[in-house]
C-alpha positions, 0 to 999 in steps of 0.5 A, a space after each residue: 865933259 861933267 864936273 865931278 863931284 862926290 855925293 858928299 860934296 853935294 853937302 858942300 855945295 852949300 859953301 860960298 864961291 865967288 862968282 869970277 871962280 865959275 867957270 861956264 862949263 856944259 852940264 852935257 847931261 847926255 844918255 849912256 845907251 843907245 835905247 836910253 829910259 830915262 827916270 828923274 828924281 826929286 832929292 830935296 830943295 832949301 831954296 827961298 824962290 820957289 822953281 819948277 824943274 822941266 824936261 825939254 822934249 828933243 821933238 819938240 824943242 818949244 814944250 816942256 813938261 813940268 817934273 816938279 816944283 821945289 816947295 811942293 814935290 817930295 823928296 822920292 818923287 820921280 818921272 819917267 820920261 816918255 820916249 827912248 833916248 839914242 846914245 850920246 843924246 842930250 838930255 836938257 832941263 829948264 828952271 824956272 822960277 816962278 815965285 821970288 823971282 823971275 828968271 829961267 835956267 836951261 842946261 841946252 843954253 851956254 849962258 846958263 850953265 854956271 847954274 848947273 852943276 853935276 855928279 856924275 860919280 856913277 853915270 848912270 845916276 847923276 845928281 844935278 844941283 841949281 843954283 837959281 841966283 844968277 852969278 853976278 848975285 849968287 849965293 853958289 849954294 846949288 840947292 835950290 834944286 837938286 835932281 838925280 838923271 837915272 838912265 836905264 838900257 831899255 831892251 828891244 828885240 831886234 827885228 827878226 825876232 818881232 817878225 819871228 814872235 809874228 809868224 809863230 803867234 799867227 801859226 798858233 792862232 791858226 791852229 787855234 782855230 781848227 
């Protein structure tokens, strides 16, 4: 289940929260459609540390694709993930701190779930806010990288439609050759 916060609350995420108040909850970024296309958009960062947001390919779990660097990316930069997801399939990310500290957080690791906050007001455009400090040392501002995950339903022709298209194409090619 997602923790719902409003877009205005994203600004309020900069207010410190006591580490004891944080309850680990699965960020559960799930594809809402069968044949879901996913696009990720960089929305900003106010972090002192430099970090990189990565997508974890479920077909190659030990391989991740770097999407954004929180100090080099420009607000509005986007990346379309090169695969389709099935309904309910997880879309997982890692956030790697590469300068100023050395740490890694993942939406797929229950020990890291406190590092992520989700605004699921629009279930087809989730806003994800990341905290780059562990709960024992956190400022709980959740502004270290903020990104939007957009879901689009891809139109996949039914197998019968593909067969009809192939047969029609063959017939037209044969007719054209005569």
